C-alpha positions, 0 to 999 in steps of 0.5 A: 500500500502506498505511503500517505502524506499528511500535513506537517501540522498533523504531527504532534509528537517528536521522537529524537534518537542519537544513533542510527540503531536507535532510529531503526528500533523506533521505526519498527514501532510505527503502526504506519509509515508516512511519506517523508517531507521533501528536503528543506533548505532551512532544515537539514534534518531528515525526518521519518514520519508515521503513526503510533496508535492515535499519535502522528509521530516525527522520528529524527536522528542526530547527524552521524558523529555529532552527538551531545547536548548541543547537537540534540538541541539544534535538531530539536529546535528545527523539529519544533520550528517545522512541525507547528503542532508539536506538543511533547517529545521523547528522547529514546535510546541507549545509556550507561547504567549505574548499578548499586546496592540500592538499585539492581540495574541490568543490561537490557533494563530501561531507565525513565527520567522521573522527578526525584528530590531536587532534580526534575528527572535529568541533571547536567553533571558537568555544568557549573563554576570551578572554585579556586580549589578546583571543585566544580559547583554545579549551577542551573536546573533542568525542567521536569517532563510535561505533566501529560507524560508524567501522568502516563508514567504513573499509569505505566508503573501501575500497569506494571505493578499489576503485571499488565506490561505490554513491553514484551508484546511490542518487542515481538515486532522485531521478530521479523528482522532476519538477522536477529540483530535486536534479539536478546540472545545476540547481545552476549553475556551480562557481566558486571565487573568491580568498579575499580577493575579496568578493562584489558585490551581488546574489543570484548571482555574475554580477556578480563578476569572473571574473578573481578565479576560482581556476584548478583542474584539471578533473574528470571529469564529474559525479564526486563525491568523498568527503573524510574529516577534521575538520569545524568547528562553531560558532554563527555562519555562516562567510561570509568567505574570509579568516577561513575560511582562517585558522581552517582553518590554526589548526585544522590543516586543517579540511575543512568549516564547519557549525553543528549538530554541536558540540551533538550529539557529546558526548551523541548518538553520531553521524557527521556527513556534509556535502554541500558547497554553498558555499565558506564565503565571501561568495559563498555562495548556495543554488543548490547546496543541493539537490544537496549535500543529495542527495549527503550523503543518498546517502552516508549510505544507503551507510554504513547498508548496511554496518552489520549489521541491528538484530537483531545490533547492540548488544543490551546497549545496548537492554537497558540503555536499557529498564532506565533507562526502567523506573527513571525516565521523566525523563532529566536530560540531556534535561531539561537540554537542554529548559531550554536550549532554552526559556531565554535562552542562557548568556552566554559567561563570565558565570558564570566569577566563581563558579569564582574564588569562595573558597567554590567553590575550597575546595569543589573542593580540600578533602576535609573534611566541611565542604567536601562541600556547596556551597550557591549561593543567591539571590532569584528570577530571579538566574540560578541555573539558568543558573549550574548549567548553566555549573558542569556544563560546567566540571566535565565539562571538569575531569573529562575532564582528570583521571586518576582515575575521577570522574563527575558527576550532576545534577538540575533540580527543576521544581515544575510537573512532578510527576516533577521536584519530589519527593525520589523524583524527585531520587534517581531522577534522580541514580541514572539519570544515574550509571548512564547514564554508568557502565554498570557501575552499571545492574546495581544498578538491574536488581536493584532493579527485579527485587526490587521496591521497597517503597513504604512505605519508598520513599525509604529504598530509593531512598537505599540504591540511590544509596548502593550506586552510590556504593560501587561501586569503579568510582567514585573521586569523585562530584559530585552537583548539584541545582538549585532545591532549594526546588522540591522539593514534594509532587505529588498522587501522593505525598500518600499519604506523609503531610504531612511536607515533602519538602524536609525529607526530602531535607535530613534524608537529606543529614545522613547524608553524613558516613558512608562511602561518602559521603566520596567525594561532593561536592554543589552545591545551588542554591536561593532564600534559604529559612530551612529550607534555611539552618538545615539546611545551616548547619554542613555547607556552603560558602556562596555568596550571589548577593546578596553577590556582587551586583557580579559578578551585575550585570555579567552582567545588564548583558551580558544587557541589551545582548544582549536590547536589540540583539535587541529593536531588530532586531525592532522597528526601534528607533532608536539613541536609543530603544535607548539609552533602553531600555538605560539604563532596564533597567540602572538598574532591573534590580537584578541580576535576569535574569528582570526584564529578560527580562520587560520585553523580552518585554512590549515585544516583544508590543506593536505599533503603538507610537511612540517616546513610547508605548514610553518611557511604557510602559517607565516604568510597569514598576516595579522588583522582580518582585512589583510588575512582576507586579502591573503585568503583571496590570493590563495583561491587564485593561486591554488586552482587552474583558471577555469576553477578560479573563474567558478570560485569567483563567480560563486563569491559574486553571486552569493554576495549579490543574492538577497538571501542565503542560497541553497546548494540547488539554487546556487547551481542553477544561478551560477550555472555550475558544472555539476551532475544534473541527472543525480540530484544527490551527486549534484549537491555534492559537486556544488558543495565541493565547488563552494569549499574551493572558495577558501574559507569565505563561505560556510554551508549550514545544512544545505544553505550557503552563508558568508562565514562572518559579517566582516567577510561579507563587508570585505566583498561589499565595501572592502578590498574584496569588492575588486572582484566586481569589475569590468564585465563582472561589475555588480550590474552585470551580475544582477543582470545575469541572475535576473535573466535566468530568474525570468527564464526559470519562472517562464518555464515553471509558472502556470495556473494552479501550479500546486495542483490545488483541488479546490479554488477556495483553499486558503493560503494557510492550508496549502501544504508546504511539502506540496509547494516545495515539490511543485515550485523548484527552489530556484523559482521560489527565489526568482518569484520575490527577487527576480525583478529586483535584480533587473532594476540594476540594469539600465534598460530592462523594461521591455524584458519585464513587459514580455514576461508579464504579458505571458505570466502576470497572473501566474506570477501573482498566484505564485506570490500568494501561494508562497505567502509573500504578499508584501512583495507587491508593495516592493514591486510597486516601489521598484517600478516607481524608482527602479529601471532608471526612472527615478520619479514618483508614481504621480509624476510618472502618471503625468509623464505618461499622460503627455507622452504623445505630444512631448518629444523632450521625454525621449531624453529621460533615461529609462523612458526612451522606449515609451511603449514599454514604459507605459505598459510597465506603469499599467502593470504597476497600477494593476498591482495596486488593485491586487494589494487593495484586496486582503481577501486575495492573500488567503485564496490564491486561485481566485485571482483569475476570476477576480481579474477577469471581472475587474473592468480595468485589469480584464482589458490589460489581459485581453489577448494575453491569456489563453481562453481556457484560463478565463472563468467559464461561469462568467459570460459578460461584464459591463461597467456603468460609470457614475460621474464624480460630483464637483464638490468631491475630492478627486478619488485618485488622491487615495488608493482604492482600498481606503474608501469606506464600504458604505460609499457604494450602495445598491438596491433593486426593485422587486420586479427587477425593472428599476435600480438605485445606485448610490456612491458617496453623496450621489444617487442614480436612479435608472431602469433595467431593460431586458436583453437576451433574457437578462436585465441590463442597465441603460446607458449612463446618459439615460440614468437619472442623477438625483440631487446630491445629498447633504451627507454620505448615503449609507442605504437605499431601499425600494418599497415592495410596491416599487413606488418609493425609494427610501434614502438614509444619509444622516436624515431619512428621506423618501423619494417618490418615483412617479413625482420625482420629489424627495420628502424628508421624514427625519431631520439630520441629527448631529452625531447620529448615523442611520445605517439601514432602512427597510419597508414592511411588505405592504409598503405602509411602514418604514423602519430605520436603524441608527446610532443614538445621539448620547452625550456623557454628562461628565466629559461632554462627549461620547464617541458615536461608535460607543452609543447604543442604537435606536430603531424608529418605525414610521407610518407613511400614511401620516408621515409620523413615527409610530414606534421608537425603541432602543437596541443594545447592539451597536449599529455598523455600516453593514448592519441590516434591518427587516420586518417580520411578514406579520409586522410583529417582530423587528429583526436587526443585526449589529455587534454586541460585546461579551467579556471584551469580545465582539460578536456578530448578533441578530436581535429580535424585538417586539414592535409593539413594546420594543422589548427584546425577545431574543439575541442570536449569536451568529459569530460562528456562522460567518458574516450576516449578509441580509435579513429577508421576509419571504412567504410568511417566513423571516430569514437571516442570511449568514456566511453559512447559509440562511437561518429561519428566525420566524419563530424566536423559540425555534431558530433553524437552518433553512432546509435546502428544499426551501424555495428562496427567491433570487440569488443569495450567498452562502459561504461565498457560494451563489445559491439560486432558489435552493440549488447551489450555482457556483463559488464566488470569488472571496471578497466580491469587492473585486480587487479595488472595487468596494461595495456595501453588499453585492446585489443579485438581480433575477436571471443571473445578473450580479451587481457590485460597485466601486472605484478603479483606476483606468490604466489608459486615461490615468484617472479614477472611475466610479461606477458599477459592474454588471456581471452576467453569469452562467448558472450551469458552470461551477467556478470551482470545477476543473481544479 
């Protein structure tokens, strides 16, 4: 049976192994194995996916040869980042037992971490501070396993006490393994020697003295015992019996030693399960590893079987995780782990001096304004990032020891990653980290995401979000840490914000921290010695200079040299004399720079076949300081290869430097056109990796992504002497052109409609399977979609190239942008077309230029506009992008762009003749646009983007016989007749429409009476327009501060109801916002033109509120907003017309928006996003059955319904990109009417009007996907 592929969000359990044999045992426990996710350039982990009982499980093993806590932490961090629904983890594998008189541990037994005494189940035995006496004082603590796992352990112990263990049953799963590798019989003898007796030479203990065996009571055959207690974890292998016993005593009787758990417990909530494969002494061997791995895996499976399935477990945690993911794609905790994985490990105690520094002590102890920022600065390569790591660990430990509510949040800037090199990224990261550690704060992010973020004021809104978190009473003190602040720079997707320096923006924001609530915040910032930062922080901070503290830094560098040289000597088999020579040279020339030492050692490690004299000679060629060293490294790249390989290496360096983000190996191979194996992808990656490694030590590969080794390395090629590789035919503009032309070519070959083969048109972007995207959109195309046009903007005359691509693939490119979840690209694309391509003019000036192109010969001399046809077309696409940007609904449903584009009167003209007929929506027959002239008193609409107009500007009402139509825009009302054409009703020409006198206030609603003789108009005051006489009659005068949002007639046309906000003034303050005032319902008897009833409503009437009489005129139904516990709810209220009393309130928030309320055939219906609800009988509210014959067309979950039959799926947000309306109106005979404003690409002006779309009810827009 073929393997299934599930969404990554369906996996909730992470199972980590350290060794391949452990992964093999874990895989045998799966009830069902699923398809593995495709490779991810940001995640080198290789996952095995499957199901155990009711749980979908992720299995992952540490990389070969990379065991220990830091490697486990990095693997776990990537797992948590990729699988957003992760709930808890298991660390399952083998370990070394600690036999004693108290606990009879045997080989093949299992130890499970369990809180005991002062330990939470795991203790790190080699972490602490070394006193002057040499004694290690252990510090810090590790978290206990999560409660759900401890509960399962309790139940497991109970079952085993009752002899109901299923471990042996699960072990039977290994019986089919032909080699019998996992059988107990294959493991060998279980022999425990005295702790003081060391192992004789040899792979086995056959030569060891049996006289030194410990005598133990015999056990029942094949009995496996499970022990519960403390597991000791450290960064070294325990292979000495005496040390084993001494540490066990010191740590109050630990049961097992291992190397990974300490790196997991504080951020990866998990249970540690270890099968005993040896006794942690010198007699250690691998004979028992397979069986021990099998028993541990069997025990883990039994524990999972005791935990309820994912449908009932920690639903709130999954929701919180999704909110955090929607807020920021970068988890600072994960980024910290990635840095630790790819940098040299932090040397124990090397940064302790900073905690004794007077500046740090003052910052920690004092609360004055001048003590709220600590700035640590130094030259490149001085170890600032690793120092920040040490500070984070130290502060976290201190926070745990305090009684008040303190929290820490941190962020590591990285200029090579766009999301990690901007002010936006910093604030999002800090808020993410705060919310992740304090779940009460997630509601702040949830509210912000729900309300949306105004990108025009993005940084202000994000900073206000951070302020809201700081204000929260659940926090007494906040420590905010930002590393490498000098790497806060513009990313290409942020250039639309203007050229203001992002670092300067952040520093300006920091100057506001003297205001409440920022007095509870303390900052630590690290950066290079940049004057801009120094000038901004001079009077605000405590200052720690690494140059001033060069003695302390040099001591740490000397220890670093010792470690690196020992590693180098071990790898290269250096003699003691050579080792001392290398150490002395590095010590004499390092100048307190960690990076310089690391680069020299890396260069020495890359060289092969050198004798001692060669190594010494090579070492002497490396100069002091980084820039001269980089010069020498570049010389070696040129000297050590033939001309062809040198050309390839320089091409790689140029492209990596020019790229807007780190490139994957596959992407580099494509854009650099490397000579690699194109048939075998695995071999192709190896070839690419080999070529990258020949670029000296400038580049490093993390996972499968290529990065500059250090920010100073990138700067060397950007502004330093290394920029010389960009000269002549290889100047930067030429490299941009090289990448851009290939990007357009790759997109042209790959992009198409429905590129990810989505089965339904209404699938939203958040439901798109990431694995499916990776399979359908190659990596190099995923880079090309957002960045291809940016590379083009560096060329002098690229406009025709862009036009040629857009004419064929404009909508395909827009779809890809949405599928990749990067709508911000549109803002940047628009900015690029405004200021890129050598135009250098604002959008408004460009429109002016293009409007006079035919008569102005001087424009020929403007750089970039010599080809006026291409320039005009580019501007058309620029304005088209604005239409897409204005509709937020499109960000959710990528495939609906095609329907919306062809319904939009301007974009459809732009696409005419450029899109194949089979890409046009089959259900849309024809469209016509009816323009309403703009009133002279109105401000020209072109001064604002279309998407900013209030919804209430466009109102439509159609008479019951479908022969008359009222169209309202702003202050204007147009009344016209509908004529029948080809069995359908269409409006007459604009000049035949009757434009009524302009109203004093904005028209919010219009409604025809059922007898089609009157038109009710709500515009601050209530008026009746008598159609036959052509006159207005005022029913209710204007009330200052009141807004009438809806009007409706009774079925006999005698009564008119209005629904308004009530004018109410607070006596104490003199003002009360109208939006906060209650609403009022008035009923007029039109026979006497007087109010017959008036009563209040507890709902807030809104611009989209509706009102309706029941068929018998006894009940009034109205929609609006109510609030319960600060939550806004879509509500329908039923009131008695006779008494005004509320009969019932219906909470319809779970049923989507309220479209309208309709009286029909003695019944009263409310139309919601999920369909019509019969509310005629307040005591029995029911969904209308499909057999109910309802009139005309209406919307149900965006599906157009005719009578009781579904017709087709309408595009989400029928506002059609730039078009906005109060509600779309449906005419009989399959005509849909909606109104709005759009910018005409040819006339460069804004048109106001209405679109009449004729649909084919036999065609379903959702078909064919």
